[in-house]
C-alpha positions as CSV (number, residue, x, y, z in Angstrom):
1,M,-14.2,17.0,-35.8
2,E,-17.3,17.0,-33.7
3,V,-17.4,16.0,-30.0
4,R,-20.6,15.3,-28.2
5,V,-20.7,16.0,-24.4
6,T,-23.4,15.6,-21.8
7,P,-25.5,18.7,-20.9
8,E,-23.6,18.9,-17.6
9,V,-20.2,19.1,-19.3
10,E,-21.5,21.6,-21.8
11,A,-22.8,23.8,-19.0
12,Q,-19.5,23.7,-17.3
13,L,-17.7,24.5,-20.5
14,T,-20.0,27.4,-21.2
15,Q,-19.5,28.8,-17.7
16,L,-15.8,28.5,-17.9
17,A,-15.7,30.2,-21.3
18,A,-17.8,33.0,-19.9
19,D,-15.7,33.3,-16.7
20,T,-12.3,33.3,-18.6
21,G,-13.3,35.1,-21.8
22,R,-11.9,32.2,-23.9
23,S,-13.8,30.3,-26.5
24,Q,-15.3,26.9,-25.7
25,D,-13.3,25.4,-28.6
26,A,-10.0,26.7,-27.1
27,I,-10.9,25.4,-23.6
28,A,-12.0,22.0,-25.0
29,N,-8.8,21.7,-27.0
30,D,-6.6,22.5,-24.0
31,V,-8.5,20.0,-21.8
32,L,-8.3,17.3,-24.5
33,A,-4.6,17.9,-25.2
34,T,-3.7,17.7,-21.5
35,H,-5.8,14.6,-20.8
36,L,-4.5,12.9,-23.9
37,A,-0.9,13.7,-22.9
38,E,-1.5,12.2,-19.5
39,M,-3.2,9.1,-21.0
40,I,-0.3,8.6,-23.4
41,E,2.2,8.9,-20.5
42,V,0.3,6.4,-18.4
43,R,0.1,4.0,-21.4
44,H,3.9,4.2,-21.9
45,L,4.5,3.5,-18.2
46,L,2.1,0.5,-18.2
47,N,3.7,-0.9,-21.3
48,S,7.2,-0.4,-19.8
49,R,6.2,-2.1,-16.5
50,Y,4.5,-5.0,-18.3
51,A,7.6,-5.5,-20.4
52,D,9.7,-5.5,-17.2
53,I,7.6,-8.2,-15.8
54,T,7.3,-10.4,-18.9
55,N,11.1,-10.1,-19.5
56,G,11.9,-11.1,-15.9
57,R,13.5,-7.8,-15.0
58,V,11.1,-7.4,-12.0
59,A,9.1,-10.0,-10.1
60,G,5.4,-9.6,-9.4
61,L,4.1,-9.7,-5.8
62,D,1.1,-11.6,-4.6
63,G,-1.8,-9.7,-2.9
64,P,-1.1,-10.6,0.7
65,T,2.6,-9.6,0.3
66,V,1.5,-6.2,-1.2
67,L,-1.0,-5.7,1.6
68,R,1.6,-6.4,4.3
69,Q,4.1,-4.0,2.7
70,L,1.5,-1.3,2.4
71,L,0.3,-1.6,6.0
72,A,3.9,-1.6,7.2
73,E,4.7,1.5,5.2
74,N,1.5,3.2,6.5
75,A,2.4,2.4,10.1
76,T,5.9,3.8,9.5
77,Q,4.5,7.0,8.0
78,R,2.0,7.4,10.9
79,A,4.8,6.9,13.5
80,K,6.9,9.6,11.8
81,A,3.9,12.0,11.7
82,G,3.4,11.9,15.3
């Protein structure tokens, strides 16, 4: 497999390889594996949440309601902080 990266990413990869003594291939493989695992986890979460909504297990909230709840929670957290 061949992966093309921007010159900036290649420079960062080259520097990290030099700094750590690891090969660029090993670093790239670790980065891709970690990122892919995170993307797969997020995808499963989104699919699960979507299924919950479409099956009626949870109800959606409209924008103004969400904003009010977020602002109220923010105010509560600020009050606790000092």
